[in-house]
C-alpha positions in Angstrom: 16.7 72.6 137.3 15.0 70.1 139.6 16.8 67.2 137.7 20.0 68.0 139.7 18.1 67.6 143.0 16.5 64.4 141.9 19.8 63.0 140.7 21.5 63.9 143.9 18.7 62.1 145.9 19.0 59.0 143.7 22.8 58.9 144.2 22.4 59.4 148.0 19.9 56.6 148.2 22.0 54.3 146.1 25.1 55.0 148.2 23.2 54.4 151.4 22.0 51.0 150.1 25.5 50.1 148.9 27.0 51.0 152.3 24.4 48.8 154.1 25.1 45.9 151.8 28.9 46.5 152.3 29.3 46.8 148.5 32.8 47.8 147.4 31.4 49.9 144.5 28.3 50.7 142.5 28.7 49.8 138.8 25.6 51.4 137.4 22.4 53.0 138.2 19.5 52.4 135.7 16.6 54.8 135.7 13.4 54.3 133.7 11.5 57.5 133.0 7.9 57.2 131.9 6.1 59.4 129.4 4.3 61.3 132.1 7.5 62.1 133.9 8.3 65.8 134.2 12.1 65.0 134.3 14.2 65.4 131.1 16.4 62.3 130.6 19.3 64.3 129.0 19.3 66.6 132.0 19.4 63.6 134.4 22.3 62.2 132.4 24.2 65.5 132.5 23.6 66.0 136.2 24.9 62.5 137.0 28.1 62.8 134.9 28.9 66.4 135.8 28.7 67.5 132.2 
């Protein structure tokens, strides 16, 4: 399940950028997956919510 690794990387990058911008919180992360992506959008959603 490489979606979990990808999701964790996206979250880490997002939090790094938020910290550098001194953001109090991140409201949302929007990801657009193309047709040629090997990632499964439902798996990304599950990995990000802990479901």
